[in-house]
C-alpha positions in Angstrom: 28.2 74.9 -43.8 30.8 76.3 -46.2 28.5 79.1 -47.3 30.6 82.3 -47.4 28.1 84.2 -45.2 28.2 81.4 -42.6 32.0 81.3 -42.5 32.3 85.1 -42.3 29.7 85.2 -39.4 31.6 82.4 -37.6 34.9 84.2 -38.1 33.5 87.4 -36.5 32.2 85.6 -33.4 34.3 85.7 -30.3 35.8 82.3 -29.2 33.7 82.5 -26.0 30.6 82.1 -28.1 31.9 79.2 -30.3 33.4 77.2 -27.3 31.3 77.3 -24.2 32.7 75.6 -21.1 34.6 73.1 -23.3 31.5 72.1 -25.3 32.3 72.2 -29.0 29.8 73.6 -31.5 27.8 75.1 -28.7 26.3 77.9 -30.6 25.5 75.7 -33.6 23.7 73.2 -31.2 21.7 76.1 -29.7 20.5 77.3 -33.1 19.7 73.7 -34.2 17.7 73.1 -31.1 15.0 75.4 -32.5 14.5 73.1 -35.5 15.9 69.6 -34.6 14.8 67.2 -31.8 17.1 67.3 -28.8 18.0 63.6 -29.0 19.4 64.2 -32.5 21.6 67.1 -31.3 23.0 65.6 -28.1 23.7 62.0 -29.2 27.1 60.4 -29.4 28.9 60.3 -32.7 27.9 57.4 -34.9 29.6 55.9 -37.9 27.9 54.5 -40.9 28.5 51.4 -42.9 28.8 51.4 -46.7 27.1 48.5 -48.4 30.2 47.5 -50.2 29.2 43.9 -50.8 26.0 44.9 -52.5 27.9 47.5 -54.6 30.5 45.0 -55.7 27.8 42.4 -56.6 26.0 44.9 -58.7 27.2 47.3 -61.4 30.2 48.5 -59.5 31.7 45.0 -59.5 31.3 44.6 -63.2 33.0 47.9 -63.8 36.0 46.9 -61.6 36.4 43.6 -63.4 37.5 45.4 -66.6 
């Protein structure tokens, strides 16, 4: 998303296109809807868990012990 052409295109767009009736990322979601299933676009934000225990029990733990 930090491609220079994408940033420049977004900068040129009027705010009314980028923010539509209070919905953020409206234009991005419209474009993505052509390629991505609707349920992936309009789902609530989700976090993710990092497998820290597995990492510390494996090589990372040995590196940190030094």
